[in-house]
ROPA-153782 format. One record per atom (N, C-alpha, C): z, x, y. Coordinates in pm, whole numbers, padded with zeros to 5 digits, always signed. Atoms other than C-alpha are relative to their C-alpha. Example, Ala and Ser with C-alpha at 12.3 -4.5 7.8 and 13.67 -1.06 7.14 Angstrom:
BEGIN
+00000+00089-00119/+00780+01230-00450/+00000+00090+00120/-00006-00082-00119/+00714+01367-00106/+00073-00077+00109/
END
This chain:
BEGIN
-00088-00038-00116/-01675+01633-02173/+00125-00073+00008/-00109+00104-00001/-01437+01333-02167/+00104+00035-00096/-00096-00030+00117/-01284+01430-02494/+00065+00130+00029/-00053-00123-00044/-01234+01789-02359/+00110-00017+00109/-00108+00015-00137/-01057+01658-02018/+00122-00072-00076/-00106+00071+00055/-00838+01424-02243/+00090+00104-00079/-00076-00112+00078/-00745+01727-02468/+00088+00081+00094/-00058-00082-00086/-00659+01941-02177/+00119-00084+00068/-00093+00077-00042/-00471+01659-02013/+00129-00004-00093/-00110+00009+00107/-00260+01597-02326/+00083+00119-00007/-00058-00115+00041/-00183+01955-02371/+00094+00058+00140/-00076-00081-00111/-00081+02077-02008/+00039-00086+00109/-00054+00095-00096/-00024+01761-01795/+00119-00080-00046/-00110+00069+00038/+00326+01610-01798/-00037-00162-00039/+00054+00122+00055/+00282+01275-01997/+00074-00116+00078/-00059+00106-00079/+00390+01027-01716/-00066-00114+00016/+00093+00107-00001/+00083+00815-01745/-00041-00054-00132/+00043+00047+00147/+00046+00789-02124/-00144+00018-00012/+00150-00003+00012/-00305+00718-02246/-00048-00069+00112/+00060+00058-00129/-00501+00646-01930/-00123-00076-00051/+00139+00061+00040/-00822+00430-01936/-00100+00114-00026/+00084-00118+00050/-01083+00643-02114/-00146-00001+00098/+00141-00034-00085/-01319+00749-01821/+00044+00100+00106/-00026-00114-00104/-01335+01042-01578/-00133-00021+00093/+00105+00028-00097/-01539+00990-01270/-00047+00129+00081/+00057-00111-00061/-01779+01247-01126/-00063-00014+00146/+00032+00016-00141/-01904+01100-00806/+00018-00154+00020/-00013+00135-00044/-01896+00775-00608/-00097-00029+00100/+00102+00041-00107/-02133+00582-00364/+00043-00154+00031/-00033+00146-00038/-01999+00266-00188/+00113-00051-00090/-00097+00044+00090/-01820+00061-00436/-00028+00041-00153/+00026-00054+00116/-01971+00243-00717/+00053+00138-00048/-00056-00124+00040/-01815+00512-00922/-00099+00041-00140/+00090-00038+00103/-02017+00719-01194/+00077+00089-00083/-00072-00101+00098/-01864+00882-01502/-00100+00119-00029/+00082-00107+00044/-02007+01198-01651/-00130-00013-00060/+00148+00030+00052/-02287+01027-01831/-00071-00089+00096/+00082+00072-00100/-02406+00844-01521/+00036-00157-00001/-00039+00144+00006/-02261+00506-01617/+00070-00046+00133/-00040+00055-00129/-02187+00293-01324/+00124-00097-00035/-00119+00086+00002/-01838+00119-01266/+00019-00040+00138/-00028+00053-00121/-01758-00105-00972/+00152-00013+00037/-00140-00006-00038/-01444-00034-00801/+00050-00099+00092/-00069+00131-00074/-01252-00352-00717/+00157+00032+00008/-00124-00023-00046/-00926-00166-00689/+00014+00106+00103/+00014-00080-00114/-01025+00098-00429/+00099+00117-00015/-00116-00110+00005/-00778+00390-00564/+00118-00053+00023/-00125+00091-00022/-00512+00108-00558/+00018+00000+00148/-00007+00039-00148/-00586+00006-00193/+00002+00129+00088/-00009-00111-00084/-00646+00361-00084/-00154+00023+00066/+00136-00012-00044/-01040+00390-00058/-00069-00104+00065/+00038+00112-00091/-01097+00153+00219/-00145+00011+00045/+00128-00030-00038/-01421+00316+00309/-00095+00007-00107/+00098-00012+00127/-01559+00312-00051/-00008+00150-00026/+00038-00146+00051/-01691+00632-00199/-00113+00051+00072/+00114-00075-00032/-01909+00894-00052/-00035-00046+00137/+00037+00053-00133/-01900+00734+00311/-00047+00116+00084/+00066-00108-00067/-02134+00973+00506/+00083+00054+00118/-00077-00025-00126/-01957+00954+00840/+00149+00062-00032/-00147-00056+00026/-01605+01005+00682/-00014+00152-00052/+00020-00127+00068/-01734+01299+00470/-00037+00098+00107/+00037-00087-00116/-01887+01457+00781/+00103+00055+00078/-00102-00040-00089/-01581+01446+00968/+00106+00090-00065/-00094-00088+00085/-01387+01610+00687/-00054+00124-00002/+00066-00144+00008/-01642+01888+00651/+00014+00064+00135/-00004-00058-00121/-01632+01938+01028/+00149+00066+00025/-00146-00074-00029/-01242+01996+01018/+00011+00109-00086/-00027-00094+00097/-01277+02202+00706/-00045+00143+00068/+00072-00104-00071/-01501+02427+00930/+00088+00080+00115/-00086-00036-00116/-01224+02454+01201/+00127+00071-00056/-00125-00048+00048/-00874+02471+01047/+00067-00116-00092/-00050+00097+00103/-00697+02296+00761/+00140-00028+00026/-00134+00013-00004/-00342+02370+00805/+00064+00100+00101/-00065-00092-00087/-00116+02531+01061/+00142-00004-00040/-00151+00035+00039/+00248+02416+01056/+00047-00087+00111/-00065+00073-00111/+00483+02201+01259/+00063+00069+00097/-00052-00094-00111/+00590+02504+01460/-00091-00009+00122/+00101+00009-00113/+00284+02435+01669/-00059-00131+00025/+00075+00128-00033/+00110+02150+01841/-00136-00021-00083/+00121+00024+00097/-00159+01975+01631/-00074-00101+00088/+00078+00104-00081/-00426+01795+01837/-00031-00129-00086/+00033+00119+00086/-00540+01568+01556/+00126-00094-00025/-00124+00091+00040/-00174+01463+01477/+00030-00078+00130/-00027+00065-00120/-00104+01378+01845/-00093-00122+00021/+00094+00112-00036/-00431+01180+01879/+00016-00104-00105/-00005+00111+00096/-00383+00986+01547/+00123-00081+00043/-00122+00068-00034/-00025+00895+01660/-00030-00086+00118/+00033+00074-00113/-00182+00774+01971/-00066-00130-00029/+00086+00114+00043/-00424+00559+01789/+00070-00108-00068/-00074+00099+00055/-00160+00405+01576/+00092-00076+00107/-00085+00061-00099/+00075+00333+01872/-00072-00093+00080/+00064+00087-00093/-00197+00192+02090/-00055-00123-00081/+00067+00116+00077/-00316-00043+01798/+00124-00080-00057/-00102+00070+00071/+00036-00178+01690/+00115-00010+00093/-00125+00016-00085/+00386-00253+01803/+00085+00115+00014/-00081-00127+00002/+00509+00105+01751/-00011+00070+00134/-00006-00087-00098/+00599+00337+02008/+00000+00146-00023/-00003-00152+00052/+00640+00658+01814/-00040+00003-00135/+00026-00020+00152/+00512+00794+01477/+00036+00125-00041/-00034-00112+00058/+00616+01041+01235/-00103+00015-00128/+00096-00014+00103/+00359+01169+00965/+00073+00058-00117/-00040-00060+00124/+00435+01224+00601/-00118+00026-00088/+00106-00029+00090/+00238+01286+00286/-00039-00128-00081/+00024+00108+00111/+00265+00959+00091/+00091-00125+00060/-00083+00109-00032/+00403+00620+00105/+00136+00001-00029/-00149-00022+00047/+00726+00698-00073/+00072+00087+00110/-00058-00088-00106/+00785+00981+00188/+00036-00076+00140/-00022+00087-00123/+00719+00729+00471/+00121-00082-00002/-00119+00091+00018/+00967+00491+00323/+00142+00076+00010/-00107-00084-00011/+01224+00769+00279/+00031+00030+00149/-00012-00009-00142/+01161+00851+00644/+00072-00115+00089/-00055+00132-00060/+01231+00490+00736/+00150-00022-00022/-00140+00000+00046/+01556+00495+00549/+00080+00089+00095/-00071-00104-00070/+01663+00805+00721/+00018-00043+00155/+00001+00044-00152/+01569+00674+01076/+00103-00118+00019/-00091+00108-00012/+01760+00339+01027/+00159+00050-00016/-00137-00052+00001/+02071+00528+00906/+00039+00088+00102/-00028-00090-00130/+02074+00791+01182/+00013-00072+00110/-00009+00087-00130/+02023+00517+01446/+00146-00033+00014/-00141+00044-00020/+02361+00382+01358/+00104+00114+00009/-00078-00117+00005/+02523+00724+01293/+00018+00042+00150/+00001-00051-00132/+02432+00834+01640/+00065-00105+00110/-00063+00088-00073/+02575+00505+01780/+00153-00008-00027/-00128-00005+00042/+02899+00580+01607/+00041-00117-00077/-00032+00106+00065/+02878+00283+01379/-00031+00030-00145/+00013-00042+00153/+02934+00298+01005/-00086-00126-00061/+00081+00097+00074/+02641+00107+00874/-00107+00093-00090/+00069-00084+00083/+02447+00255+00558/-00070-00075-00107/+00057+00078+00098/+02364-00030+00344/-00153-00041+00032/+00136+00044-00017/+01993-00123+00289/-00030-00097-00102/+00030+00116+00090/+01883-00459+00134/-00151+00010-00014/+00148-00002+00037/+01559-00475-00043/-00015-00128-00091/+00038+00114+00079/+01389-00745-00269/-00017+00025-00141/+00039-00014+00143/+01375-00805-00642/-00148-00001-00011/+00139-00019+00028/+01034-00729-00781/-00086+00095+00097/+00048-00076-00104/+00971-00492-00491/-00043+00130-00055/+00030-00133+00047/+00803-00153-00516/-00031+00087+00132/-00016-00079-00131/+00881+00116-00258/-00034+00150-00031/+00030-00134+00041/+00796+00450-00444/+00075+00058-00111/-00044-00064+00113/+00895+00703-00698/+00120+00104+00014/-00109-00093-00048/+01154+00927-00523/+00131-00078-00047/-00142+00064+00033/+01529+00880-00599/+00042-00107+00086/-00048+00093-00096/+01597+00695-00283/-00112-00138-00022/+00083+00125+00007/+01285+00463-00314/+00003-00072-00133/-00037+00068+00133/+01353+00400-00685/+00120-00096+00020/-00115+00087-00010/+01690+00273-00578/-00034-00115+00079/+00030+00114-00096/+01526+00051-00306/-00093-00092-00086/+00096+00084+00075/+01261-00081-00572/+00074-00081-00089/-00048+00102+00088/+01363-00406-00734/-00046-00023-00139/+00056+00023+00142/+01255-00341-01083/+00079+00100-00083/-00105-00075+00079/+01501-00242-01352/-00078+00110-00089/+00069-00089+00094/+01220-00060-01563/-00021+00141+00074/+00012-00149-00073/+01178+00215-01270/+00137+00043+00033/-00137-00051-00036/+01554+00239-01212/+00073+00052-00099/-00093-00026+00116/+01706+00253-01554/+00025+00156-00027/-00006-00145+00035/+01612+00625-01623/+00088+00086+00089/-00046-00092-00119/+01759+00742-01305/+00144-00039+00051/-00135+00038-00049/+02110+00582-01289/+00106+00107-00034/-00032+00080-00104/+02342+00627-01135/-00091+00019+00120/+00102+00012-00102/+02108+00533-00851/+00063+00055+00139/-00042-00040-00143/+02120+00657-00487/+00082-00107+00058/-00066+00115-00037/+02409+00451-00344/-00046-00060+00122/+00031+00071-00118/+02371+00187-00058/-00108-00085-00031/+00109+00080+00018/+02093-00008-00188/+00034-00127-00083/-00018+00115+00074/+02102-00368-00306/-00126-00093+00008/+00123+00080+00016/+01826-00624-00418/+00040-00141-00005/-00002+00132-00004/+01807-00993-00347/-00133-00072-00062/+00119+00079+00031/+01570-01268-00462/-00089-00025+00114/+00096+00004-00097/+01247-01271-00261/-00023-00146+00051/+00033+00133-00032/+01168-01567-00032/+00124-00101+00006/-00119+00086+00007/+01524-01685-00040/+00103+00061+00111/-00084-00038-00118/+01695-01665+00300/+00145-00011-00022/-00136+00006+00027/+02023-01789+00182/+00057+00112-00084/-00051-00115+00095/+02046-01499-00072/+00020+00132+00078/+00001-00131-00077/+01960-01229+00175/+00108-00010+00103/-00097+00036-00101/+02187-01387+00441/+00145+00033-00065/-00122-00028+00066/+02470-01378+00187/+00034+00152-00037/-00007-00136+00039/+02405-01023+00100/+00047+00106+00115/-00035-00069-00125/+02454-00900+00464/+00144+00026+00009/-00133-00032-00034/+02777-00724+00543/+00010+00070+00134/-00012-00077-00119/+02916-00533+00835/-00053+00152-00015/+00049-00124+00025/+02772-00216+00669/-00131-00002-00024/+00156+00010+00022/+02416-00334+00645/-00082+00053+00115/+00079-00079-00100/+02190-00104+00827/-00155-00049+00017/+00139+00037-00020/+01854-00223+00745/-00040-00111-00118/+00074+00097+00114/+01648-00492+00545/-00143+00048+00010/+00144-00040+00029/+01316-00362+00400/-00059-00096-00090/+00088+00077+00080/+01047-00593+00260/-00146+00045+00001/+00148+00004+00000/+00684-00589+00156/-00030-00140+00037/+00041+00159-00041/+00520-00893+00323/-00090-00043-00104/+00078+00053+00119/+00300-00901+00011/+00056+00098-00105/-00045-00099+00114/+00456-00750-00300/-00121+00018-00092/+00130-00021+00070/+00163-00576-00468/+00023+00032-00147/-00006-00054+00120/+00291-00403-00770/+00041-00111-00105/-00056+00127+00094/+00472-00723-00926/-00102-00106-00024/+00100+00105+00039/+00154-00926-00902/-00069-00089+00108/+00059+00062-00126/+00064-00991-00541/+00066-00138+00035/-00085+00115-00038/+00329-01207-00413/+00030-00002+00155/-00036+00007-00142/+00335-01309-00040/+00119-00036+00039/-00107+00064-00059/+00635-01376+00161/-00022-00124+00086/+00036+00119-00075/+00663-01715+00333/+00022+00035+00148/+00008-00025-00149/+00596-01716+00710/+00153-00021+00060/-00136+00046-00074/+00936-01909+00796/+00096+00110-00047/-00102-00102+00055/+01134-01665+00566/-00003+00119+00077/+00025-00119-00079/+00998-01367+00757/+00052-00022+00131/-00047+00017-00135/+01063-01516+01086/+00151-00018+00007/-00147+00004+00007/+01424-01599+00985/+00079+00133-00012/-00046-00141+00019/+01466-01233+00881/+00010+00049+00127/-00009-00064-00129/+01373-01127+01221/+00122-00046+00087/-00114+00055-00084/+01633-01369+01390/+00127+00054-00053/-00117-00058+00072/+01894-01264+01128/+00033+00146+00057/-00021-00142-00051/+01849-00889+01225/+00033+00011+00136/-00039-00004-00130/+01849-00954+01573/+00149-00034+00036/-00140+00058-00011/+02179-01153+01547/+00098+00104-00045/-00109-00076+00085/+02355-00889+01309/-00016+00144+00035/+00045-00135-00028/+02201-00579+01474/-00027+00091-00111/+00062-00059+00130/+02015-00482+01155/-00130+00039+00025/+00130-00064-00021/+01703-00258+01146/-00106-00093-00110/+00088+00075+00094/+01405-00482+01005/-00125+00111-00012/+00115-00092+00030/+01156-00258+00817/-00101-00076-00083/+00103+00057+00073/+00828-00364+00681/-00075+00125-00074/+00073-00085+00077/+00669-00161+00396/-00134-00049-00008/+00148+00034+00007/+00305-00179+00478/-00100+00110-00061/+00058-00097+00085/+00200+00100+00237/-00138-00062-00052/+00120+00069+00071/-00034-00139+00067/-00072-00104+00081/+00057+00127-00068/-00090-00427+00315/-00057+00055+00129/+00061-00043-00133/-00165-00196+00612/-00131+00043+00011/+00138-00042-00020/-00477-00065+00757/-00111-00097-00042/+00104+00090+00025/-00676-00373+00743/-00020-00086-00131/+00021+00061+00134/-00617-00476+00385/+00020-00160-00012/-00024+00140+00013/-00501-00831+00452/-00091-00072+00100/+00088+00087-00094/-00769-00921+00720/+00048+00027+00138/-00065-00029-00128/-00521-00795+01000/+00026+00160-00003/-00023-00149+00014/-00480-00416+01093/+00135+00019-00074/-00133-00007+00070/-00119-00472+00978/+00056-00137-00040/-00022+00139+00034/+00017-00762+00790/+00091-00071+00080/-00104+00073-00092/+00299-00828+01032/-00052-00098+00091/+00072+00084-00094/+00043-00980+01255/-00011-00147-00052/+00021+00145+00056/-00002-01269+01008/+00123-00082+00018/-00125+00049+00018/+00367-01351+01042/+00051-00036+00135/-00033+00030-00150/+00402-01345+01429/+00146+00065+00007/-00136-00066-00002/+00707-01111+01368/-00042+00168+00026/+00025-00141-00013/+00722-00739+01490/+00121+00075-00059/-00102-00070+00071/+00946-00507+01278/+00052+00106+00094/-00052-00112-00074/+01174-00243+01426/-00066+00129-00060/+00064-00112+00072/+01002+00018+01164/-00100-00067-00080/+00096+00028+00125/+00702-00012+00944/-00070+00137-00035/+00064-00115+00098/+00545+00236+00700/-00139-00039-00035/+00133+00026+00048/+00200+00290+00613/-00045+00131-00070/+00046-00119+00084/-00003+00540+00382/-00126-00045-00052/+00125+00036+00071/-00276+00470+00125/-00127+00007+00076/+00130+00008-00082/-00581+00360+00340/-00009+00075+00128/+00002-00065-00121/-00479+00547+00635/-00068+00126+00003/+00081-00129+00009/-00634+00879+00509/-00123-00034-00076/+00119+00041+00063/-00916+00696+00323/-00011+00103-00141/+00018-00070+00120/-00832+00912+00019/+00077+00136+00018/-00075-00131-00042/-00668+01219+00189/+00153-00046+00022/-00134+00032-00002/-00291+01217+00140/+00058-00010+00141/-00109+00003-00121/-00093+01092+00458/+00065-00122+00000/-00076+00128-00037/+00174+00851+00541/+00063+00004+00137/-00059-00005-00144/+00348+00739+00865/+00124-00095+00001/-00104+00079-00033/+00672+00602+00983/-00033-00032+00140/+00040+00044-00145/+00611+00400+01297/+00111-00088+00023/-00124+00060-00039/+00893+00268+01489/-00012-00042+00151/-00019+00044-00139/+00969+00087+01825/+00093+00099+00076/-00086-00094-00087/+01164+00262+02127/+00150-00010-00057/-00144+00030+00024/+01492+00103+02017/+00049+00105-00106/-00035-00079+00127/+01493+00319+01679/-00044+00132+00013/+00068-00121+00041/+01248+00594+01704/+00078+00119+00095/-00057-00106-00089/+01449+00792+01988/+00143+00069-00089/-00120-00063+00090/+01732+00841+01704/-00027+00123-00068/+00056-00111+00055/+01516+01108+01548/-00005+00110+00120/-00003-00116-00087/+01593+01435+01744/-00042+00132-00070/+00037-00104+00079/+01505+01791+01672/+00099+00045-00107/-00080-00041+00125/+01628+01905+01332/+00046-00123-00080/-00045+00116+00078/+01694+01549+01204/-00098-00024-00111/+00089+00032+00098/+01379+01514+01006/-00112+00105+00012/+00099-00105+00007/+01080+01739+00921/-00115-00023-00108/+00122-00022+00100/+00762+01824+00720/-00079+00112+00005/+00082-00116-00001/+00552+02098+00603/-00157-00043+00018/+00130+00055-00005/+00214+01908+00534/-00023-00122+00086/+00006+00129-00045/+00270+01574+00699/-00084-00003+00140/+00073+00005-00134/+00004+01504+00975/-00071+00126+00024/+00064-00143-00038/-00158+01860+00938/-00150-00035+00054/+00127+00028-00074/-00501+01908+01114/-00104-00072-00094/+00101+00054+00100/-00706+01807+00793/+00036-00132-00035/-00041+00141+00031/-00505+01498+00701/-00013-00092+00120/+00009+00087-00111/-00493+01372+01059/-00142-00025+00043/+00145+00011+00000/-00859+01431+01084/-00058-00119-00072/+00039+00109+00096/-00909+01202+00797/+00052-00139+00061/-00069+00118-00057/-00680+00936+00973/-00093-00047+00126/+00096+00024-00123/-00895+00958+01304/-00120-00051-00040/+00125+00056+00031/-01211+00918+01120/+00010-00141-00066/-00019+00143+00033/-01081+00608+00946/+00011-00095+00093/+00001+00089-00124/-01003+00446+01274/-00130-00017+00058/+00137+00015-00063/-01332+00529+01426/-00090-00079-00091/+00090+00067+00077/-01527+00400+01122/+00043-00157-00024/-00050+00144+00010/-01315+00078+01101/-00039-00074+00131/+00040+00072-00115/-01394+00008+01472/-00159-00009-00005/+00139-00003-00002/-01759+00107+01429/-00067-00120-00081/+00071+00097+00107/-01830-00114+01115/+00081-00125+00002/-00078+00124+00014/-01566-00390+01194/+00054-00046-00118/-00052+00008+00135/-01399-00344+00871/+00122-00101-00020/-00116+00078+00016/-01079-00521+00943/-00051-00148+00004/+00069+00126-00011/-01293-00833+01042/-00057-00034-00137/+00079+00035+00126/-01500-00793+00733/+00112-00015-00126/-00108+00011+00086/-01164-00774+00524/+00028-00152+00000/-00055+00133-00022/-01075-01106+00667/-00111-00102-00041/+00124+00082+00048/-01426-01260+00607/-00029+00010-00143/+00023-00011+00151/-01477-01128+00268/+00124-00047-00091/-00119+00056+00079/-01110-01206+00160/-00014-00158-00016/+00015+00175-00011/-01183-01592+00255/-00104-00024-00101/+00119+00021+00098/-01511-01571+00058/+00042+00015-00136/-00045-00045+00132/-01368-01401-00247/+00107-00112-00052/-00109+00106+00047/-01055-01649-00248/-00065-00134-00029/+00057+00152+00013/-01273-01961-00210/-00074+00004-00134/+00067-00014+00123/-01495-01848-00498/+00090+00009-00126/-00088+00001+00081/-01192-01754-00709/+00073-00144-00022/-00048+00135+00004/-01043-02093-00629/-00071-00086-00078/+00094+00089+00093/-01340-02269-00773/+00008+00052-00141/+00001-00037+00128/-01331-02049-01069/+00137-00040-00059/-00135+00039+00067/-00952-02136-01131/-00020-00140-00026/+00024+00139+00040/-01063-02508-01126/-00073-00009-00123/+00089+00023+00125/-01325-02446-01388/+00075+00048-00112/-00074-00053+00111/-01087-02235-01593/+00146-00024+00005/-00154+00035-00024/-00766-02423-01543/+00076+00029-00103/-00097-00029+00114/-00653-02343-01891/+00031+00141-00015/-00019-00142+00002/-00677-01973-01820/+00064+00064+00126/-00057-00053-00126/-00614-01910-01462/+00105-00087+00056/-00127+00084-00035/-00260-02029-01333/+00003+00004+00160/-00020+00002-00135/-00287-01918-00978/-00091+00123+00069/+00072-00108-00066/-00487-01718-00709/+00087+00012+00129/-00091-00022-00118/-00278-01564-00414/-00050+00130+00062/+00020-00119-00066/-00284-01302-00160/-00049-00017+00137/+00044+00012-00139/-00436-01230+00176/-00113+00103+00023/+00118-00102-00025/-00780-01054+00284/-00042+00050-00130/+00053-00058+00123/-00865-00813+00019/+00101+00065-00082/-00115-00022+00099/-00540-00795-00155/+00018-00133-00079/+00007+00126+00060/-00569-01059-00421/+00046+00001-00138/-00052+00021+00141/-00385-01160-00746/-00064-00116-00062/+00072+00118+00074/-00567-01369-01016/+00105-00019-00114/-00095+00019+00111/-00269-01488-01242/-00067-00070-00114/+00054+00044+00114/-00365-01550-01603/+00086-00048-00089/-00092+00028+00092/-00220-01717-01888/+00052+00144-00068/-00058-00138+00064/+00030-01441-02046/-00088+00048-00120/+00041-00051+00136/-00144-01431-02387/-00145+00050+00018/+00144-00041-00012/-00508-01355-02235/+00003+00116+00107/+00017-00077-00120/-00430-01145-01931/-00046+00155-00046/+00031-00140+00033/-00435-00790-02107/-00147+00017-00055/+00140-00012+00050/-00751-00877-02296/-00112-00012+00094/+00102+00029-00118/-00936-01003-01976/-00019+00132+00083/-00002-00136-00075/-00824-00674-01791/-00097+00105-00090/+00048-00097+00081/-00944-00453-02090/-00157-00032-00001/+00135+00025+00009/-01281-00640-02117/-00073+00020+00140/+00053-00023-00130/-01352-00622-01729/-00032+00152+00004/+00029-00143+00008/-01302-00250-01775/-00113+00040-00085/+00111-00040+00107/-01520-00217-02076/-00134-00033+00050/+00117+00057-00057/-01773-00418-01872/-00047+00071+00134/+00036-00079-00117/-01753-00159-01586/+00046-00059+00134/-00056+00054-00110/-01524-00337-01350/+00145+00039+00015/-00142-00071-00014/-01211-00148-01215/+00110-00093+00074/-00117+00086-00064/-00893-00364-01146/+00125+00047-00048/-00149-00037+00066/-00521-00337-01224/+00065-00118-00063/-00079+00100+00048/-00295-00543-01435/+00149+00000+00051/-00133-00009-00051/+00031-00617-01251/+00094-00118-00047/-00074+00105+00013/+00321-00814-01331/-00018-00046-00168/+00020+00045+00141/+00199-00841-01707/-00103-00109-00013/+00097+00091+00034/-00033-01121-01633/-00092-00026+00119/+00071+00012-00109/-00192-01074-01305/-00118+00119+00029/+00103-00099-00031/-00539-00909-01233/+00009+00012+00148/-00018-00017-00145/-00488-00738-00892/-00147+00060+00035/+00124-00075-00052/-00812-00668-00684/+00044+00056+00149/-00011-00047-00129/-00806-00445-00373/-00115+00085+00031/+00134-00087-00016/-01167-00339-00315/-00015+00064+00136/+00043-00052-00128/-01308-00117-00024/-00025-00108+00088/+00028+00104-00105/-01320-00298+00301/-00153-00010+00041/+00142+00010-00027/-01693-00231+00310/-00074-00100-00102/+00050+00086+00120/-01740-00485+00019/-00095-00108+00078/+00103+00117-00056/-02042-00738+00078/+00024-00126-00107/-00003+00108+00087/-02092-01078-00073/-00065+00024-00121/+00075-00023+00130/-02324-00951-00331/+00091+00086-00087/-00098-00080+00096/-02063-00700-00449/+00095-00108-00043/-00104+00089+00046/-01796-00977-00464/-00061-00096-00101/+00059+00094+00090/-02036-01204-00656/-00020+00075-00147/+00024-00068+00123/-02104-00930-00922/+00146-00016-00085/-00123+00016+00063/-01723-00932-00996/+00032-00138-00040/-00055+00148+00032/-01656-01308-00984/-00102-00055-00113/+00095+00061+00112/-01974-01393-01198/+00060+00069-00149/-00059-00064+00120/-01832-01120-01443/+00124-00051-00061/-00133+00054+00030/-01488-01254-01443/-00030-00157-00071/+00021+00132+00063/-01633-01619-01516/-00061+00029-00140/+00043-00017+00132/-01825-01479-01812/+00100+00039-00103/-00108-00051+00080/-01527-01294-01945/+00082-00140-00054/-00093+00121+00007/-01319-01617-01919/-00070-00100-00106/+00054+00098+00071/-01590-01826-02088/-00003+00045-00160/+00002-00057+00141/-01598-01592-02404/+00137-00045-00094/
END
């Protein structure tokens, strides 16, 4: 079966992913995924921070089935109850005053760029530049590639969408020097995920807020990966004591159903008026039902609190492992259940491959960092399975 799927993929699917890891999953249960032969894999990547509820969550599946029996899609020409109620849940849980739904994190980030630019346009102010950070990742569309501070993603698409510039992360002098009278927005990830789980310093983020206030610049936080409880806070901005003008989210918001959101305060959100932006699928009845179910289950099962508790437990155990294997682990960093385990360059790929071969799903970021972003339902016994396995792999 797997060989047939690989053959079909190679023949009919555009080769954007190369040779994937040789497995195809048929079903899931909690942190477990099962391939066509029934072999168990332990999902410590969570669909890249998407499957916050794990796999096969009964209440979540029930909510989706219930919505399927009602209506899947109408259009933005009509009012959508689930869309309005999900926007309400987000606003009442965050610093946002208004929400716009999209289909993905990249679309949400595109919406954030448009909102920041049109805000100044409608004020009659010529501001259009957007500053982002080196090693950042904001998506795969042309604008979000221009915002992404990684040459490997940008090179094939030059000339890039104009108006974007990148500076060194956690360097306030660098970002301050990059600001001009044309700077409309600064967008950062509070923890850079794709480049190897690199958190921003608290003082740096607080200085950015002050700079944006002084220079009339929109501060945007890309919380596509850090949002929805991943860091042990519903959104990571709460760790920093700083509220953005706009933040974006996606990934875990739909628990596996595609949905993204642009979330903004009153100052900026009113800049979007009828005809300025739109979507066909964003926040449709089915996707919004998924988001509502995610919020309900988070509250019922205290999953944000569990992310904080389990994140501390895993980090403590990994730190002990780093002391034991100081010749192989160079650093453990992150927050909550977004954790990077940086290894010596020469062993990182082999460790990643061995973990996969032994049935543990992770990702390799930045060339030397094992990233884990497990479902928020994780328990200590689940965590121990992975950490004990990593210990064994490093001993070999």
